[in-house]
C-alpha positions as CSV (number, residue, x, y, z in Angstrom):
1,M,75.8,-46.5,7.4
2,K,78.3,-43.7,6.1
3,I,77.6,-44.7,2.2
4,S,73.8,-44.7,2.9
5,L,73.9,-41.4,4.4
6,Y,76.2,-39.8,1.5
7,Y,73.7,-41.3,-1.2
8,F,70.7,-39.7,0.7
9,V,72.6,-36.2,0.8
10,F,73.3,-36.7,-2.8
11,L,69.9,-37.7,-3.7
12,L,68.4,-34.6,-1.8
13,M,70.8,-32.4,-3.8
14,I,69.8,-33.6,-7.1
15,T,66.1,-33.2,-5.9
16,I,67.0,-29.7,-4.9
17,S,68.6,-28.9,-8.1
18,C,65.7,-30.4,-10.4
19,S,63.1,-28.2,-8.4
20,R,65.3,-25.2,-9.0
21,K,65.7,-25.9,-12.6
22,H,62.0,-26.4,-13.0
23,T,61.2,-23.3,-11.0
24,E,63.6,-21.3,-13.6
25,E,61.9,-22.8,-16.7
26,I,58.6,-21.6,-15.6
27,V,59.6,-17.9,-14.5
28,V,58.4,-15.5,-17.3
29,A,60.0,-12.3,-16.2
30,P,62.8,-11.4,-13.9
31,I,61.6,-10.3,-10.3
32,N,62.7,-6.7,-10.8
33,E,60.8,-6.4,-14.1
34,E,59.3,-3.0,-14.2
35,I,55.6,-2.8,-14.1
36,Y,54.0,-1.7,-17.5
37,F,51.7,1.5,-17.9
38,P,49.8,1.8,-21.3
39,P,50.2,5.3,-23.0
40,L,47.5,8.2,-21.9
41,N,44.8,8.7,-24.4
42,S,45.8,5.8,-26.6
43,E,44.4,2.3,-27.3
44,I,47.9,1.1,-27.5
45,W,48.3,-1.5,-24.6
46,E,51.1,-4.2,-24.8
47,T,50.1,-7.5,-24.3
48,T,51.6,-11.0,-23.0
49,S,50.3,-14.4,-23.9
50,L,48.9,-17.3,-21.8
51,S,51.7,-19.5,-23.2
52,N,54.4,-17.1,-22.3
53,L,53.2,-17.2,-18.7
54,N,52.8,-21.1,-18.7
55,W,49.2,-20.9,-17.9
56,N,46.9,-23.7,-18.5
57,E,45.6,-22.8,-22.3
58,N,42.9,-25.7,-21.9
59,E,41.3,-23.9,-19.3
60,Y,41.0,-20.7,-21.3
61,K,37.6,-21.6,-23.3
62,P,35.9,-23.1,-20.2
63,L,36.6,-19.6,-18.6
64,L,35.2,-17.8,-21.4
65,D,32.1,-20.2,-21.5
66,F,31.4,-19.6,-17.9
67,L,31.8,-15.7,-18.1
68,K,29.5,-15.5,-21.1
69,E,27.0,-17.8,-19.4
70,K,27.3,-15.6,-16.3
71,N,25.9,-12.4,-17.8
72,S,29.4,-11.0,-18.2
73,K,29.8,-7.6,-20.5
74,S,33.7,-7.8,-20.2
75,F,36.6,-9.5,-18.7
76,I,40.4,-8.3,-18.5
77,I,43.3,-9.9,-17.0
78,L,46.5,-7.8,-16.4
79,Y,49.8,-9.3,-15.7
80,N,52.3,-6.9,-14.4
81,G,50.7,-4.2,-16.3
82,K,50.2,-6.1,-19.6
83,I,46.8,-7.6,-20.9
84,V,46.8,-11.4,-21.0
85,V,42.9,-11.6,-21.4
86,E,40.6,-9.1,-22.9
87,E,37.2,-10.5,-23.9
88,Y,33.9,-9.0,-24.4
89,F,30.4,-10.6,-24.3
90,N,26.7,-9.9,-24.9
91,N,26.8,-7.0,-27.4
92,H,29.6,-5.1,-25.3
93,N,32.8,-3.9,-26.8
94,L,36.1,-2.1,-26.3
95,N,34.2,1.4,-26.3
96,S,31.1,0.4,-24.3
97,F,30.5,2.1,-21.2
98,W,29.0,0.2,-18.0
99,Y,28.5,1.2,-14.3
100,W,31.0,0.4,-11.5
101,A,28.2,0.5,-9.0
102,S,30.0,0.3,-5.4
103,A,33.2,-0.8,-7.0
104,G,33.5,3.0,-7.5
105,K,33.5,3.8,-3.9
106,T,37.3,3.2,-4.2
107,L,37.6,6.0,-6.5
108,T,36.3,8.3,-3.5
109,T,39.0,6.7,-1.5
110,A,41.8,7.3,-4.0
111,V,40.8,11.1,-4.4
112,S,40.7,11.3,-0.7
113,G,44.2,10.3,-0.4
114,I,45.2,12.6,-3.1
115,A,43.7,15.5,-1.2
116,Q,45.4,14.5,2.1
117,N,48.5,14.2,0.1
118,E,48.1,17.8,-0.8
119,N,47.1,18.8,2.9
120,L,43.8,19.9,1.9
121,L,42.3,17.6,4.5
122,N,43.0,15.0,7.1
123,I,40.9,11.9,7.1
124,N,41.4,11.7,10.9
125,N,39.7,15.0,11.4
126,K,35.9,15.4,12.2
127,V,33.6,15.5,9.2
128,S,31.9,18.6,10.8
129,D,35.4,20.4,10.1
130,Y,34.4,20.3,6.5
131,L,30.8,20.0,6.3
132,G,29.9,22.5,9.4
133,K,28.0,21.5,12.4
134,S,24.6,19.8,12.2
135,W,25.5,17.8,9.1
136,T,23.4,14.9,10.6
137,S,20.5,14.6,13.1
138,L,22.8,13.6,15.8
139,T,23.5,15.8,18.9
140,I,26.8,17.9,18.4
141,E,28.5,15.7,21.0
142,K,27.9,12.4,18.9
143,E,28.3,13.9,15.7
144,D,31.6,15.4,16.5
145,L,32.9,11.6,17.0
146,I,32.5,10.9,13.3
147,T,35.8,11.3,11.4
148,C,36.4,11.1,7.5
149,K,38.1,7.9,8.4
150,N,34.9,6.7,9.8
151,L,33.4,7.4,6.5
152,L,35.9,5.3,4.5
153,S,35.7,2.6,7.1
154,M,31.9,2.3,7.4
155,N,31.8,2.6,11.0
156,S,30.4,6.0,11.6
157,G,27.7,4.5,13.6
158,L,24.7,6.2,11.7
159,D,21.5,4.1,11.2
160,D,21.9,2.2,7.9
161,S,18.3,0.6,8.0
162,L,16.7,4.2,7.2
163,G,17.6,3.7,3.2
164,D,20.2,5.4,1.1
165,D,18.9,8.9,1.6
166,I,21.8,10.9,3.0
167,S,19.9,14.3,3.9
168,K,20.5,15.4,7.5
169,E,16.8,14.1,8.4
170,N,17.9,10.6,7.4
171,L,21.3,10.4,9.2
172,K,20.4,9.4,12.6
173,Y,22.2,7.8,15.6
174,K,22.6,4.0,15.8
175,A,25.7,3.8,17.9
176,D,28.8,5.8,18.6
177,A,31.3,6.0,15.8
178,E,33.9,3.2,15.8
179,K,31.3,1.0,17.8
180,R,29.4,-0.6,14.9
181,W,30.4,-1.4,11.3
182,A,27.5,-1.0,8.5
183,Y,27.6,-0.8,4.9
184,H,26.1,2.7,4.4
185,N,25.7,5.1,1.6
186,V,26.8,7.8,4.0
187,Y,30.3,7.3,2.6
188,V,29.2,9.6,-0.2
189,K,29.5,12.6,2.1
190,M,33.2,12.1,1.5
191,Q,32.8,13.5,-1.7
192,D,31.3,16.7,-0.1
193,V,34.2,16.8,2.3
194,I,36.4,16.8,-0.8
195,T,34.6,19.6,-2.7
196,N,34.7,21.8,0.5
197,A,38.3,21.1,1.3
198,T,39.6,21.5,-2.2
199,N,37.1,24.6,-3.2
200,T,36.1,23.2,-6.4
201,T,33.5,20.2,-7.4
202,F,34.4,16.6,-6.5
203,T,34.0,15.9,-10.2
204,N,36.4,18.6,-11.1
205,Y,39.1,17.6,-8.7
206,F,38.5,13.8,-9.7
207,N,39.1,14.6,-13.4
208,T,42.1,16.7,-12.7
209,K,43.9,14.7,-10.3
210,L,42.9,11.2,-10.9
211,K,41.1,10.6,-14.3
212,D,43.2,12.8,-16.4
213,K,46.4,11.6,-14.9
214,I,46.1,7.8,-15.9
215,G,44.0,8.1,-19.1
216,M,40.7,7.0,-18.1
217,N,37.5,8.0,-19.7
218,G,34.2,8.0,-18.2
219,F,31.6,10.3,-16.3
220,W,29.8,10.3,-12.9
221,R,26.1,9.9,-12.8
222,N,23.7,10.6,-9.8
223,S,20.9,8.3,-9.5
224,N,18.7,7.8,-6.2
225,N,21.3,9.2,-4.0
226,F,24.1,7.2,-5.5
227,N,27.0,9.0,-7.3
228,V,27.8,6.2,-9.8
229,Y,30.6,6.1,-12.0
230,W,30.4,4.7,-15.7
231,S,33.3,3.9,-18.1
232,N,34.8,1.4,-20.5
233,S,36.4,-1.6,-19.2
234,R,40.0,-0.5,-19.7
235,S,39.5,2.6,-17.7
236,M,38.7,0.5,-14.8
237,A,41.8,-1.7,-15.6
238,R,43.8,1.5,-15.6
239,F,42.6,2.3,-12.3
240,G,43.3,-1.2,-10.9
241,L,46.9,-0.9,-12.4
242,L,47.4,2.5,-10.6
243,I,46.4,0.9,-7.2
244,A,48.6,-2.2,-8.0
245,G,51.2,0.0,-8.8
246,N,51.1,1.4,-5.2
247,G,49.7,4.7,-6.3
248,K,52.4,5.3,-8.8
249,W,51.9,5.6,-12.9
250,E,54.9,5.4,-14.5
251,N,57.1,8.0,-12.8
252,T,54.5,10.1,-11.1
253,Q,53.3,9.3,-7.8
254,I,49.7,10.3,-7.7
255,I,48.6,8.7,-4.3
256,S,51.0,8.1,-1.7
257,E,52.1,4.6,-1.2
258,D,51.6,5.0,2.6
259,F,48.1,5.8,1.9
260,I,47.5,2.9,-0.5
261,T,49.0,0.6,2.1
262,E,46.6,2.2,4.7
263,A,43.6,1.9,2.5
264,T,44.1,-1.7,1.4
265,N,44.5,-3.1,5.1
266,T,42.0,-3.6,7.9
267,S,40.8,0.0,8.9
268,Q,38.9,-0.8,12.1
269,S,38.4,-3.7,14.5
270,L,34.7,-4.8,13.8
271,N,35.2,-6.1,10.2
272,Q,38.7,-7.5,9.5
273,S,38.2,-7.8,6.0
274,Y,37.3,-4.1,5.1
275,G,39.9,-1.5,4.5
276,Y,38.8,2.1,3.0
277,L,36.0,0.9,0.9
278,W,38.2,-1.9,-0.2
279,W,37.5,-5.4,0.6
280,L,40.4,-7.7,1.8
281,N,40.8,-11.3,1.4
282,G,42.9,-13.6,3.6
283,K,41.7,-12.2,7.0
284,S,40.1,-14.5,9.9
285,S,36.5,-13.0,9.7
286,Y,34.2,-10.7,7.6
287,H,30.9,-8.8,7.6
288,L,28.6,-8.5,4.6
289,P,26.4,-5.6,3.6
290,Q,23.1,-5.4,5.5
291,S,24.2,-7.8,8.1
292,Q,25.7,-7.6,11.6
293,A,26.9,-11.1,11.7
294,T,30.5,-12.1,11.9
295,F,31.3,-14.9,9.5
296,N,34.7,-16.9,10.1
297,G,37.1,-17.6,7.3
298,K,38.3,-15.7,4.5
299,L,36.1,-13.6,2.2
300,I,37.0,-15.5,-0.8
301,P,38.2,-19.1,0.4
302,N,40.0,-20.1,-3.0
303,A,41.6,-16.9,-3.8
304,P,44.9,-15.7,-2.8
305,N,45.2,-14.2,0.7
306,D,46.7,-11.2,-0.5
307,L,43.9,-10.3,-2.7
308,F,41.9,-7.0,-2.3
309,A,39.0,-5.8,-4.3
310,A,36.7,-3.3,-5.3
311,L,33.3,-5.0,-5.2
312,G,30.0,-3.6,-6.7
313,K,26.6,-4.4,-7.2
314,D,25.6,-7.3,-9.5
315,D,29.3,-8.5,-9.8
316,Q,31.3,-5.6,-10.8
317,K,34.8,-6.6,-9.9
318,I,38.4,-5.2,-9.7
319,Y,40.7,-8.1,-8.1
320,I,44.3,-7.1,-7.2
321,V,46.6,-9.6,-6.4
322,P,50.2,-8.3,-5.6
323,S,52.0,-11.9,-5.1
324,K,50.8,-12.8,-8.6
325,K,51.1,-9.2,-10.4
326,L,47.5,-9.6,-11.5
327,V,44.8,-7.1,-12.0
328,I,41.5,-8.8,-12.9
329,I,38.3,-6.7,-14.2
330,R,34.6,-8.0,-14.5
331,M,31.9,-6.0,-15.7
332,G,28.2,-7.1,-16.3
333,E,24.8,-7.9,-15.2
334,A,24.3,-10.1,-11.9
335,A,26.0,-13.5,-12.7
336,D,23.1,-15.2,-10.5
337,S,20.9,-13.0,-8.3
338,S,21.2,-9.4,-7.7
339,N,23.9,-8.6,-4.7
340,F,25.5,-5.6,-3.1
341,A,29.0,-6.7,-3.3
342,L,30.3,-10.2,-2.5
343,S,28.6,-13.0,-4.0
344,T,28.7,-16.8,-4.9
345,F,30.0,-15.8,-8.3
346,D,33.4,-14.7,-6.6
347,V,34.1,-18.5,-5.2
348,D,32.9,-19.9,-8.7
349,L,35.2,-17.3,-10.8
350,W,38.1,-18.0,-8.7
351,E,37.6,-21.8,-9.3
352,K,37.9,-21.2,-13.0
353,L,40.9,-18.6,-12.8
354,N,42.9,-21.2,-10.6
355,L,42.8,-23.7,-13.1
356,L,44.0,-21.1,-15.7
357,I,46.5,-19.5,-13.8
358,N,48.0,-22.4,-11.8
């Protein structure tokens, strides 16, 4: 009996040793390897290869074929800041600009965090502290319930059924703030808050405090009550990298790490999968735009649990996966049918990505 027991233990130790050896063989970088940041105002960007990462190279072409078929314009994967994949399709190239749509909402979140770090505003304060009384059609009592945090969390209680017009006359009561989650264009009022709090234009503050700090290009364009950001794909990747770096770019803390953590975790009790204009995976339930239904399960069932994302109309995507050191960018036209944020394309794309990465 003792011999059998010792033999079992010996086999177990060999198995563990082999497992460790195999693990060591597939690790491509030390755990403490510093994240890479590309230089400002330059097209220089360090790369790493699929083979260096031990990814499945046989799945690369099927992924590209899928992306092209699904009306993609560009696709970028960063691993720890370095480019692993950068591809352009359908007459798009490195210098082409494209719209972020609602993925750009997270730019407003970032700038809100910067202004708060500079003690120019506090997102827990009433919106009326910055915009004055009667910025809505609500009674003063109900209006004063709405904080800047409510704008960032989509739980202002304002009536989302009245369309995207955010004039005072169109901002009407539906529920008390924090009692109802609804995907609403009223978040744009946060840009007015920043304008008044910083005593400059939103665009100027954005350019000075964020865009220029990380080497983005692009511009804001107002269209049908939406302030939409346009840029090349690498600029979107730069922003994703900043957030993946917990608000730090090289040695400069641009947005506080505490604010990034707060923004990329559940911001209210109504939609577990929503932070401050960021979508969150791995939660027990979620809501979708233009719906009051609660759906059980993860936002993207086959994606990593710690993924969080900026999602825009017609499948503009920024995926950030801290556990895998990944930032993934997709720009283009709608993969299938037009959508506001999440779509079936997310699941289909992650099916392809899992085959490549794993």
